[in-house]
C-alpha positions in Angstrom: 76.5 199.2 -68.7 77.9 199.3 -65.2 79.3 196.7 -63.0 77.6 196.0 -59.8 79.3 195.0 -56.5 78.4 191.4 -57.4 80.4 191.4 -60.6 77.4 191.5 -62.8 76.7 194.1 -65.6 73.4 195.7 -65.4 72.0 198.5 -67.7 72.4 202.0 -66.5 69.2 203.8 -65.8 69.9 207.5 -66.1 68.2 210.1 -64.0 66.3 207.5 -62.0 66.5 207.2 -58.4 67.7 203.8 -57.1 64.8 201.6 -56.1 64.0 201.4 -52.5 65.0 197.7 -52.3 68.4 198.6 -53.5 68.9 201.4 -51.1 67.8 199.1 -48.2 70.1 196.4 -49.4 73.1 198.8 -49.5 72.3 200.0 -46.1 72.2 196.5 -44.7 75.4 195.7 -46.5 77.1 198.7 -44.9 75.8 198.1 -41.4 75.8 194.3 -41.3 78.3 192.9 -43.7 77.9 189.4 -42.4 74.2 189.3 -43.1 74.8 190.4 -46.7 76.9 187.4 -47.7 77.2 187.0 -51.4 76.2 183.4 -51.4 72.9 184.0 -49.6 71.2 187.3 -49.2 72.7 189.3 -52.1 72.2 186.5 -54.6 68.6 186.0 -53.7 67.7 189.7 -53.8 69.4 190.4 -57.2 67.9 187.2 -58.7 64.4 188.3 -57.7 65.0 191.8 -59.1 66.3 190.7 -62.5 63.7 188.0 -63.0 60.5 189.8 -61.6 58.1 191.7 -63.9 57.8 195.1 -62.2 54.9 197.1 -63.2 53.8 200.6 -62.0 50.6 200.6 -59.8 47.5 201.0 -61.8 44.1 201.2 -60.1 41.8 198.3 -61.2 38.9 199.0 -63.4 35.4 198.6 -62.0 34.7 195.8 -64.4 37.6 193.8 -63.1 36.5 193.9 -59.5 34.3 191.1 -58.1 30.7 191.8 -57.0 30.5 193.5 -53.7 29.6 191.4 -50.6 26.3 192.4 -48.9 26.8 194.4 -45.7 26.7 192.5 -42.4 23.4 193.2 -40.6 24.0 191.0 -37.5 20.4 189.8 -37.6 20.9 187.1 -35.0 22.8 189.4 -32.6 20.2 192.1 -33.0 17.4 189.6 -32.4 19.0 188.3 -29.2 19.6 191.8 -28.0 16.0 192.7 -28.7 14.8 189.6 -26.9 16.9 190.5 -23.9 15.7 194.0 -23.9 12.1 192.9 -23.9 12.7 190.5 -21.1 14.4 193.2 -19.1 11.6 195.7 -19.7 9.0 193.0 -18.8 10.8 192.0 -15.6 11.1 195.6 -14.7 7.4 196.3 -15.2 6.5 193.1 -13.4 8.8 194.0 -10.5 7.3 197.5 -10.2 3.7 196.2 -10.3 4.6 193.4 -7.8 6.3 195.8 -5.4 4.0 198.8 -5.5 0.6 197.1 -6.2 0.9 193.5 -5.0 3.3 194.1 -2.1 6.0 191.7 -3.4 3.6 188.8 -3.5 5.1 187.4 -6.7 8.6 187.9 -5.5 7.8 186.1 -2.2 6.1 183.2 -4.1 9.1 182.9 -6.4 11.5 182.9 -3.5 9.4 180.2 -1.8 9.3 178.0 -5.0 13.1 178.3 -5.4 13.8 177.4 -1.8 11.4 174.5 -2.0 13.2 173.1 -5.0 16.6 173.6 -3.3 15.5 171.9 0.0 13.8 169.0 -1.9 16.9 168.4 -4.0 19.1 168.6 -0.9 17.1 165.9 0.9 16.8 163.8 -2.3 20.6 163.6 -2.6 21.6 163.6 1.1 18.9 161.9 3.1 20.7 158.6 3.7 22.9 157.1 6.4 26.1 158.6 4.8 25.2 161.8 3.0 27.6 162.6 0.1 27.3 166.4 0.5 26.8 166.6 4.3 28.7 165.5 7.4 25.5 163.9 8.9 21.8 163.9 8.7 21.8 166.4 11.6 23.9 168.8 9.5 21.4 168.3 6.7 18.5 169.2 9.0 20.3 172.2 10.5 21.1 173.9 7.2 17.6 173.4 5.7 16.0 174.6 9.0 18.1 177.7 8.7 17.1 178.2 5.0 13.4 177.8 5.8 13.6 180.0 8.9 15.3 182.8 6.8 12.6 182.5 4.1 9.8 182.8 6.6 11.3 185.8 8.4 12.2 187.5 5.1 8.8 187.1 3.6 7.0 188.1 6.8 3.2 188.4 7.0 1.3 185.2 7.0 4.6 183.3 6.5 5.4 184.1 10.2 2.0 182.8 11.3 2.6 179.6 9.3 6.1 179.3 10.8 4.6 179.6 14.3 2.2 176.8 13.4 5.0 174.6 12.2 7.0 175.4 15.4 4.1 174.0 17.4 4.3 170.6 15.8 7.2 169.5 18.1 6.4 165.8 17.8 7.1 165.6 14.1 10.1 167.9 13.7 13.8 167.1 14.1 15.4 168.9 17.0 17.4 171.1 14.5 14.1 172.5 13.3 12.7 172.9 16.8 15.7 175.0 18.0 15.6 177.2 14.9 11.8 177.7 14.8 11.6 178.6 18.5 12.7 182.1 17.3 9.5 182.4 15.3 7.7 183.9 18.4 9.9 187.0 18.5 8.1 190.3 17.7 7.7 191.0 14.0 8.9 194.3 12.5 6.3 197.1 12.6 5.1 199.1 9.6 5.6 202.8 9.4 2.9 205.2 10.6 2.3 206.3 7.1 1.2 202.7 6.1 -1.1 202.5 9.2 -2.6 205.8 8.4 -3.4 204.7 4.8 -5.2 201.6 6.1 -7.4 203.8 8.3 -8.1 206.2 5.4 -9.0 203.3 3.0 -11.4 201.6 5.5 -13.2 204.6 6.9 -12.5 207.4 4.4 -11.3 209.5 7.4 -7.9 210.4 8.8 -7.0 209.1 12.3 -7.6 212.6 13.7 -11.2 212.6 12.2 -12.0 209.0 13.1 -10.8 208.9 16.7 -11.0 212.6 17.5 -7.3 212.8 18.4 -4.6 215.4 17.8 -0.9 214.8 17.3 0.0 218.4 18.3 -1.6 218.5 21.7 -4.6 220.5 20.6 -7.0 221.2 23.6 -10.2 219.3 23.6 -8.9 216.4 21.5 -7.7 212.9 22.3 -4.2 211.7 21.8 -2.7 208.7 20.0 0.7 207.1 19.7 2.2 206.8 16.2 4.7 204.2 17.4 3.1 200.7 17.8 3.1 199.2 21.3 3.2 195.7 19.9 3.7 194.2 16.4 2.8 190.7 15.2 2.8 188.9 11.9 -0.6 190.3 10.8 -1.2 193.5 12.7 0.2 196.1 15.1 -1.3 197.8 18.1 -1.4 201.5 18.9 -2.5 203.1 22.2 -4.9 206.1 22.1 -7.1 208.0 24.5 -10.4 209.2 23.0 -12.1 212.5 23.7 -14.4 211.0 26.3 -11.4 209.6 28.2 -11.6 206.0 27.2 -8.2 204.4 26.6 -8.3 202.0 23.6 -6.0 199.5 21.8 -6.2 200.1 18.1 -5.3 197.0 16.2 -4.3 197.9 12.6 -3.7 195.3 10.0 -0.5 195.6 8.1 -1.3 197.1 4.7 0.3 194.4 2.6 -1.5 191.5 4.3 -4.7 191.9 2.2 -2.8 191.5 -1.0 -0.4 188.8 0.2 -2.7 186.4 2.0 -4.2 184.9 -1.1 -0.8 184.4 -2.8 0.7 183.0 0.5 -2.0 180.4 1.0 -1.8 179.4 -2.7 1.9 179.1 -2.5 1.8 176.8 0.6 -1.1 174.8 -0.8 -2.4 174.1 2.7 -5.3 171.9 3.7 -8.5 173.9 2.8 -9.6 173.8 6.4 -6.4 175.4 7.7 -6.4 178.0 4.9 -9.9 179.0 5.9 -8.9 179.4 9.5 -5.8 181.5 8.7 -7.8 183.6 6.3 -10.4 184.3 8.9 -7.7 185.5 11.2 -7.1 188.5 8.9 -10.8 189.5 9.2 -11.1 191.7 12.3 -15.0 191.6 12.1 -14.7 187.9 12.7 -12.4 188.5 15.6 -14.8 191.0 17.1 -17.6 188.5 16.8 -15.5 185.8 18.5 -14.6 188.2 21.3 -18.1 189.2 22.0 -19.4 185.6 21.9 -16.7 184.5 24.3 -17.5 187.3 26.7 -21.1 186.2 26.7 -20.2 182.5 27.3 -17.9 183.4 30.2 -20.6 185.6 31.7 -23.1 182.8 31.5 -20.8 180.3 33.3 -20.8 180.6 37.1 -17.5 178.7 37.4 -15.6 181.3 35.3 -17.6 184.5 35.9 -15.4 187.0 37.8 -12.2 185.0 37.1 -11.9 185.6 33.3 -12.2 188.9 31.5 -12.7 189.6 27.7 -11.9 193.1 26.6 -14.8 195.1 25.1 -14.8 195.9 21.4 -15.9 199.3 20.1 -17.8 198.4 16.9 -18.2 202.0 15.8 -14.4 202.3 15.5 -13.8 198.9 14.0 -13.8 197.5 10.4 -12.4 194.4 8.6 -8.8 195.6 9.0 -9.1 197.8 12.1 -10.3 196.7 15.6 -10.6 199.1 18.5 -11.0 197.5 22.0 -10.5 198.7 25.5 -6.9 199.0 26.6 -5.7 196.4 29.1 -3.2 197.0 31.9 -1.8 193.8 33.2 1.2 191.5 33.6 2.1 189.0 30.9 2.1 185.4 31.8 5.8 184.9 31.1 6.7 187.5 33.8 6.6 184.9 36.6 8.6 187.0 38.9 6.3 190.0 38.8 3.3 187.7 39.2 4.5 186.3 42.5 6.3 189.3 44.2 4.5 190.7 47.2 1.7 193.2 46.6 2.6 196.8 47.6 -0.6 198.5 46.8 -3.4 199.2 49.3 -5.4 196.5 51.0 -8.5 195.4 49.2 -7.4 197.3 46.1 -7.0 195.7 42.7 -4.6 196.4 39.9 -5.5 199.0 37.3 -8.6 198.1 35.3 -9.5 194.9 37.1 -13.2 193.8 36.4 -13.5 196.6 33.9 -13.1 199.4 36.4 -11.5 202.7 35.4 -7.7 202.5 34.8 -7.1 205.4 37.2 -8.7 206.2 40.5 -10.3 209.7 40.6 -7.5 211.1 42.8 -4.9 210.1 40.2 -6.6 211.8 37.2 -4.6 215.0 37.5 -1.3 213.2 38.0 -2.0 211.2 34.8 -2.8 214.3 32.8 0.5 215.9 33.9 2.4 212.8 32.8 0.8 212.8 29.4 1.5 216.5 28.8 5.1 216.0 29.9 5.5 213.1 27.5 4.0 215.0 24.5 7.2 216.6 23.1 8.7 213.2 22.6 6.0 212.2 20.1 6.7 208.7 21.2 5.1 206.8 24.0 2.4 209.0 25.5 0.6 206.4 27.7 1.0 207.2 31.4 2.8 204.7 33.6 0.6 202.9 36.1 3.1 201.0 38.2 2.1 202.6 41.6 1.3 199.1 42.8 5.0 198.1 42.5 5.7 200.3 45.6 8.3 203.1 46.1 11.3 200.8 45.3 9.6 199.4 42.2 10.1 195.8 43.4 6.5 194.9 44.1 4.3 192.5 42.2 0.8 191.3 41.9 1.2 188.8 44.8 -1.1 186.2 43.2 -0.9 182.4 43.3 0.4 180.6 40.2 -1.9 177.7 41.1 -4.9 180.0 40.9 -3.7 181.4 37.5 -3.2 177.9 35.9 -6.5 176.6 37.5 -8.4 179.5 35.8 -6.6 178.9 32.5 -7.2 175.2 32.3 -10.8 175.7 33.4 -11.3 178.3 30.7 -9.9 176.3 27.8 -11.6 173.1 29.0 -14.9 174.8 29.0 -14.2 176.0 25.5 -13.5 172.5 24.2 -15.9 170.3 26.1 -18.8 172.6 27.0 -19.1 175.3 24.5 -17.4 173.9 21.4 -15.8 177.3 20.7 -12.1 177.0 21.1 -9.4 179.8 21.2 -6.4 178.3 19.4 -3.7 180.7 20.1 -3.4 181.0 23.9 0.4 181.7 24.0 1.6 183.8 26.9 1.6 187.0 24.8 -2.2 186.7 24.5 -2.8 186.4 28.3 -2.7 189.2 30.8 -3.0 188.7 34.6 -4.6 191.4 36.9 -5.1 191.4 40.6 -8.7 191.5 42.0 -9.4 193.4 45.3 -9.8 189.9 46.9 -6.2 189.1 46.0 -7.2 186.5 43.5 -5.9 186.7 39.9 -8.0 187.7 37.0 -7.1 186.2 33.6 -7.6 188.5 30.5 -7.7 186.8 27.2 -7.0 188.8 24.0 -6.5 188.1 20.3 -9.6 186.2 19.3 -8.9 185.8 15.6 -8.1 182.1 15.5 -11.0 180.0 16.7 -12.5 176.6 15.8 -16.1 175.7 16.1 -16.9 172.1 17.1 -20.0 170.4 16.0 -22.1 169.0 18.9 -21.6 165.4 17.8 -17.8 165.8 17.6 -17.7 167.7 20.9 -19.6 164.9 22.7 -17.2 162.3 21.1 -14.2 164.3 22.2 -15.5 164.6 25.7 -16.2 160.9 25.9 -12.7 160.2 24.5 -11.1 162.2 27.3 -13.2 160.6 29.9 -12.3 157.2 28.6 -8.6 158.1 28.7 -8.9 158.7 32.4 -10.7 155.4 33.1 -8.6 153.3 30.7 -11.7 152.4 28.7 -9.8 151.0 25.7 -12.8 149.7 23.9 -14.5 153.1 23.8 -11.2 154.8 22.9 -10.7 152.4 20.0 -14.2 152.9 18.7 -14.0 156.7 18.8 -10.6 157.1 17.2 -11.2 154.5 14.5 -14.4 156.5 13.6 -12.0 159.4 13.1 -9.9 157.5 10.7 -7.1 156.9 13.1 -5.4 153.5 13.0 -3.5 153.6 16.2 -5.3 154.4 19.4 -2.3 154.1 21.7 -0.2 156.7 19.8 -3.1 159.2 19.5 -4.0 158.8 23.2 -0.4 159.6 24.2 -0.3 162.6 21.9 -3.6 163.9 23.4 -2.5 163.4 27.0 1.1 164.7 26.3 2.3 161.7 28.2 2.5 158.0 27.4 -0.9 156.3 27.5 -0.2 153.2 29.6 -3.7 151.7 29.4 -3.3 150.3 25.9 -1.7 147.1 24.7 1.6 148.8 23.6 1.7 147.0 20.3 2.9 149.9 18.3 6.0 150.8 20.4 6.8 147.1 20.7 6.6 146.5 17.0 8.8 149.5 16.2 11.4 148.5 18.7 11.6 145.0 17.1 12.3 146.6 13.7 15.1 148.8 15.0 18.4 147.3 14.4 21.5 147.7 16.6 23.5 149.5 13.9 26.0 152.3 14.1 24.7 155.8 15.1 24.3 157.3 11.7 22.4 154.3 10.3 20.2 154.1 13.4 19.3 157.8 13.1 18.4 157.4 9.5 16.4 154.2 10.2 14.5 156.0 13.1 13.5 158.9 10.9 12.4 156.6 8.1 10.3 154.7 10.6 8.8 158.0 11.8 7.6 158.9 8.3 6.1 155.5 7.9 4.5 155.6 11.4 2.8 158.9 10.7 1.3 157.5 7.5 0.1 154.4 9.3 -1.6 156.4 12.2 -4.0 158.0 9.8 -5.8 155.2 8.1 -8.4 157.3 6.5 -7.7 161.0 6.1 -11.3 161.8 4.9 -12.7 160.7 8.3 -10.1 162.7 10.4 -11.7 165.7 12.1 -9.7 168.8 11.0 -10.6 170.5 14.3 -8.1 168.3 16.0 -5.2 170.2 14.3 -6.0 173.4 16.2 -7.4 171.7 19.4 -4.0 170.0 19.7 -2.3 173.3 19.2 -4.3 174.8 22.1 -3.5 171.8 24.4 0.2 171.9 23.6 0.4 175.6 24.5 -1.5 175.2 27.7 0.7 172.3 28.7 3.8 174.4 28.0 2.4 177.3 30.1 1.7 174.9 33.0 5.2 173.5 32.7 6.8 176.9 32.6 5.0 178.0 35.8 6.2 174.8 37.6 3.1 172.6 37.0 1.1 174.1 40.0 -2.0 172.2 38.9 -2.9 168.7 37.7 -3.8 169.7 34.1 -5.0 166.3 33.0 -7.3 165.7 35.9 -8.9 169.2 35.5 -9.5 168.5 31.8 -10.8 165.1 32.4 -13.2 166.4 35.0 -14.5 169.1 32.6 -14.9 166.4 29.9 -17.0 164.2 32.1 -19.1 167.0 33.6 -19.8 168.5 30.1 -21.6 165.4 29.1 -24.1 166.1 31.9 -24.2 169.9 31.4 -24.4 170.1 27.6 -27.5 172.0 26.7 -28.1 170.0 23.5 -28.6 166.6 25.2 -31.9 165.2 26.4 -32.7 165.2 30.1 -32.4 161.4 30.2 -28.9 161.5 28.8 -27.9 164.3 31.2 -29.1 162.3 34.2 -27.3 159.2 33.1 -24.1 161.1 32.4 -24.4 162.8 35.8 -24.4 159.5 37.6 -21.4 158.4 35.6 -19.7 161.6 36.4 -20.0 160.9 40.2 -18.4 157.5 39.6 -15.7 159.2 37.6 -14.9 161.6 40.4 -14.0 158.6 42.6 -11.8 157.2 40.0 -9.9 160.5 39.7 -8.7 160.2 43.3 -5.8 158.1 42.0 -4.5 160.9 39.8 -4.5 163.1 42.9 -2.2 160.7 44.7 0.3 160.9 41.8 0.1 164.7 41.7 0.6 165.3 45.4 3.4 162.8 45.5 5.2 164.9 42.9 4.5 168.1 44.9 5.9 166.5 48.1 9.0 165.5 46.2 9.4 169.1 45.0 9.2 170.3 48.6 12.1 168.1 49.5 14.3 169.4 46.8 13.3 167.6 43.6 13.7 170.0 40.7 11.4 168.4 38.2 7.6 168.7 38.4 4.8 166.4 37.2 4.7 168.0 33.7 8.5 167.4 33.5 8.1 163.8 34.5 5.3 163.2 31.9 7.4 164.9 29.2 10.4 162.7 30.1 8.3 159.6 29.9 6.8 160.8 26.6 10.3 161.5 25.1 11.4 158.0 26.1 8.4 156.3 24.6 8.4 158.2 21.3 12.2 158.2 21.0 12.1 154.6 20.1 9.4 155.4 17.5 11.6 157.9 15.6 10.1 161.0 17.2 11.9 163.6 19.3 10.0 166.0 21.5 11.1 169.5 22.5 8.5 171.6 24.4 10.9 174.5 25.0 9.3 176.3 22.0 6.2 176.8 24.1 8.0 178.6 27.0 7.3 182.3 26.6 
């Protein structure tokens, strides 16, 4: 027995090493005497040592162990991972197929669907006098206009064409949309030469060198062609080439992705079938060639237009559904007003290059042109020779033509298409019109891009001509009968929209009724109320959509563009009088009317000419005011009146989108 430091006797255990707990306790006692107070720590440790049943470690027997738990398989986690893997693989395959075989048609459709949901939700929440998530209704319009614009530009292709069509509907768009969508007329990005080459190979089974007989290395005895496009639009791009026989041609090549995308795009937008058909036909260059040749024949048969209008020749043997080859046109674009009016510095009785289908270069300039082409060849870029000799030595010359003659020819041409032939070009923006100078000093109008046309049935064409004639003579009874037959409930509004100015011959019941419903509230609530009234007014104008002639969609587009062109050039002609005169005369000249009807309509046309004298008084009064310093022209005055009238109806017009 030995006595411990605690005064207790414990048995001696010989030849055994002190347990670890004891050694630790002694060490703590030496280092920290206060912590090893007898009444606390020591007493507890010794008590536990004396009263615990210490046993040596013995491994448990297998029979004493519980049954082993089954191993964790993570079935739910593995199932989720497998599901995610399948989705990722499926999306990857779908993306690859969509990108390389469908030209991103699915991606573009999905992007459109998502944006449609976003815009619809935004308007559902915020289209009210005090939007909860926007500063004002104008802010709401602005951000959604930007979203839609970005979508159309990103998707490209037919989306750009649809965006341009939307931009033309200035009467039903808020100003925020008008300002944003005016950019839709900028040039579209062009595809690479590799894509253009593949389209030629797919349509003809030949390379460009084999089909057109050209060489890209300057091989003697071959033609030449530019790989870089001269112009690029939403559907196609145009390359210049000179064939072996010396003909210079414009090769219009459809962008390779359009054929795959057009079906998806039209399905995504879910447009009116008639509009979808017209847009689909615009991608068929055989249809465009047919329209071009038919229009050339019609112009040649009309003495009032022959020699004033030129339609480029199409080379059928080098054309297909996606490729159209036509003669190259040298001219000045309609938007270049300064070059059109600058003095002519060419020789007297000499026209600009190519006028009336003449050779682009005079015989004495052939050698100079060949030298220019050879000098340009190393650049592999633009090879077409410059033909600006008519600008003079200082390069400041112009065509020296009259803007009045240009607009007179333009309005005559499109009036004949609407009222006489029933075959209407629906995309006459300034980019599709070239002006050349004839040897007589008169302008020659060249019309290109004949893809978008509408064909008017004889009955509808006669009704439309009579409608225009009745507008000029304030024949409200005839106007009302015609437009109600078209399913239109409001003759006054439709007449004003057709004339692009307020129609003052009606009873004015519509505008008066809307003004009475407008309350004198604060600006935000008034703006909201006006736009709500606009939505209601549009629904009320069309009483029966089934009767409404779908041709009016594109005819209205044509007239809006022509009106914008006239306004841009300073309104040199009385557009409404010219169109009214063609409408009246066509009822006497139409080949599908009987001789009795023609004779009766001719007598009425003579009476109509006398009535039209009053419009001349108004027109020339406006011209005199311009001479004495007035900045606005007749088209500006009509637009201001139209804005004032429709402003009270919830509409807001902005024709700046037509300029250029």
